[in-house]
N, C-alpha and C positions, 0 to 999 in steps of 0.2 A: 739442650746442649750440655755436654759433660766437659769438665776441665781437662786440659791436655798437658803435655810436658813442654820442654823447651823447643821442640821441633816446630811448633806452630800449626800442627795438624788440627783440622776441624773434626771434632768427635761428637757424635750425636747418638742418643738413645732413641730407638724407634720401635714401634709396635706394628707388625704386619701379620695378618692372618692369625691373630691371637698369640703371636710369638714375639718376645722381646729380644732385640739384638742391638749391637753397637755398630754404627756405620762410621768408618774412619776415612778421611780424605786428606792425603798428604799435600802440603803446599808445593807450588810449582818449582820453588827454588831447590827442592830436594832432587838430586841427580837420579836418573833412572837406575843406574847401577846400585845406588844406595837403597832405593825403594825395593829393588829386586832382592838384595841381600836381607833387608829387614823382613820382607814378607816371607821369604824362604825360611828364615830362622823361626819366625812365628808359626809357620805351618809345621815345621819339624818339632817344635816344642809342644804344639797342640797334639801331635801324634803320640807323644809319650805322656800326655796328661799334665804337662806343666803350664800350659796356656789354655785359655778358653777355646772351645771348638771353633774352628775357622771354616766359614761357608763359602767365601768368595774373596779372591785376592788378585788384583790386576795391577802390576807395577807400572804399566804404561799410563793408566789413568790415575794411579795413586789411590785407588779405592779398595777397601777391604771391608768385609762384614763378618762379625764373630758373635758368639753367644754373649748376652748381657748377664752378668752375675751381680746380684744385689749385695753390695759390700756392707760388712759390719766392722766396727772399730777393732783394731788388732788387740786392744786391751780386753775385748770380750772373749778372747780365746779361753776355752774351758780349762786348759792346762796351765793358765797363767803364763808368766815369762818363760818358765822351763818348757811348757808345752809348745809355746810359740817357737822357741829355739829348736826343739826337736822337729816341729813341723817344717821349719825352714830347711833344716838339714835334709829331711826326706825330699822336699821339693827340689833342692839343688842337686840331689843325687839323680833325680829324673832328668833335669836339664843336661847333666853330664852324659846321660845315657842316650840323648837325642842323636840323630844322624849328624855328622860333622857340619858345623857352620863354616862360614868363610874364614880363610886362614890369612892373617896378616903378619905371621912370624912370631917369634918369642915375645912375650909381654914387654920386657925392658927395651927391646929393639923398636917396638911400635911406639912406646912412650918417647924414646929418643927421637924418632922422626917427628912426632907431634911437638916435642919441646924445641927442636930445631926450627920448625915452622913458626912457633911462637916467637922465638928469638929473631927470626927474619922479618917479623911483622913490624918491628920498630916500637912495639908497645912498651917494652921494658929495656933498660940499659943492660949492657953485657954483664956488668957487675951484679945487677939484681938477680939474674938467672944463673950465675956461676955456681952458687951452692947447690942448686937443683941438679945441674949437669954433673957436678962432682959426686954428689950423693948417689945419683943414678948409676954412674960408672962404677962406683964402689960396690954397690949391690949386684950389678950385672956380672962383675968379674968374680965375686965371691961365691955365687951360687950357680948351680947347673940349671939351665933354662931350656935345654933341648930334650928333657925327659917327657913324661906323660903330658899330653895336652887334651883338652876336653871342650865341648861346647859350653859356652858361658854367656850369661845375660849381661853382665858388666854394669848393671845399674840396679842392684837389689836394695832399693830404698823403700821407705814406707809408702811413698806415693805410687809405687809400681807393684805393690803387693795387695792382693785382694783376699780377704777372709770372708767366706760365704756362710759362715756359721758351722761348717763341717770341716773344711780344709782350706789350704792356701793355694793361690794361683799367682802367676806372674804375667804382667802385661807390659806393653811398650818395649819392643825388641830392637829398637834402632841401633843400639850399641852392641848387639850380639855378634860374637865371633869365636874362633877357637883361641883358648888361652890356657894358662896354668890352672890346674884344678882347684887351687886355693883362692883364686881371685874373687869369685862370688861369695865364698865363705868369709873372706877378709872384709868385703864390703858389708855383708850382713852383720859382722861383729863390730862395726863402727857405730851404728845407730840402734840396732835391734837386739843383738845378743851381746850386750856389753858386760864385761867382767869375767873373771876366771870360771865361775860355775857355768855360766851360759855358753861360753866358748867351748868348754868341755862337752856340754850337751849337744851343741851345734855340730861339732866335728864327729862325735861318736855316732850321732844319728845319721850323718851323711856318709861316713865311711864304714860304719858297722863295726868299729873298734874304738877303744878308748885311746885318745891322743897321748903321745908321750911328750917329754919336754922339748925334743927337737922339732916335732911337728907344730907345737904351740909357738915355738920361736919363729919358725918359717911363716906361720900365719901372721905374726906380729910384723915381720919384715914385709910381707906381701901387703899388709894393711897400709903400711907407709907408701908403698908403690901405688896403691889405688888412690891415695890422696893426691899424689903427683899427677896421676892420670886424669882424675877429675878436674884438677886445676887447668891443665893444658887443653882438655877437650872443651870445657866450658868457655875458656877465653877464645878458643877457635870459633865459637858460635857468635861472638860479639864483634862489633865494629872495632877495628884496630886503633883505638884512641890511646894516647900516651897514658901510662899508668906507673905505679911504683909499689913494690912490696912493702915499703915503709908504711903504707896505709893499711896493711893487713890487720884484721882483728883476730884475737884469740877465739877459740870455739866458745868460751864462756861469754866474751863480749859480743860475739855474733848473735848468740841466742838472746842476750839481754837487749840488743838493738832491735830485734824482731819483736820481743815482748813489749818493749816501750814504744813501738811504732816508728822508730827511726829508720827502719828498713821495711819497705812495703813489699809484701808477698807478690811475686810476679813481675817486679820492677827490674830494670837493668841494673840499678844500684845493688840490689840484693844478690843478683847473679854475679856481678863483678866481685862483691864482697866475699861471696862463697868461694869463688875461684882463688882469690888472694889468700884466704884462710887455708885453703887446701894446699897450696904451694908452700906456704910458710910452716904448716903442720908437718909436711914432709921434711923440710930442712931441720926443724927443731928435733924431730925424731932421730934423724941421722946424726945430728951433732950432740945428742944427749949422752951423758955419762953411761957407760955400760953397753953402748950400741955395738961396739966391736965384739964383745962377748956374745951378745944376742945373735949377731951375724954368724959367728963361728958355730954356735949351737944349731942355727938354722941350716947350716951346710950339712949337718948329719941326718937331716930329715928324710924319711921315705914317704912319698905321697902315694 
């Protein structure tokens, strides 16, 4: 058995006829249309070499079979942090080149729908979510979102990246859809390509040109939007129990709570804590001094 993501899928490594594969079985609670979207995106990503080769996929049964890739730690990348950033840039360029995934509209509009659903769930008070709504509206109105769109993975985290000793691959395509070309890069720059130097390498590798100040500003704004998106998506997967953003940890406190064993990996507590942290990280970013100037600079970007 292999560990899976938050979807609850059963994931097994198997050997048949001398070949190692991965067998994935989706839980019954996943709607047929979501299975079909997931499997279609995975097949299109595999076709451009962004995902492991896919040998069987049946949305009705929820079963798919793909190549097994023996993972090595990302820190083993021979190019170090810079090489990893460049490799991710190359990989995300492949994803953008895939046949079009499902289209849910402009990124801020999709987040707005999910945020409204979170508000209607009764989990939070109206005042709790008001800064999220105000910040989202401010960004949506300041930037153009009907420009280029591309196929995106939307969950480029360490748990979904596989380094096989030669190159990087992406797995777990449940959140794949069409979106702004910077979304995957913004997510990658949150945990994996952190800091000015690595952001430059990531963007230059992915777009084939050195990023200017405007593109870097738009990346920073998009990174905030991805925090908001993560928060609402993760809360959407949890039972609608009363909650409060007053309980949110800072990213530093969140990491400390994990290291000290106060938050157990895979538990509902850590999932809710991550979602709270994501929402408040968005609000702090929008309310930070200088955000207005950052947003104005981002409006000049060409993607």
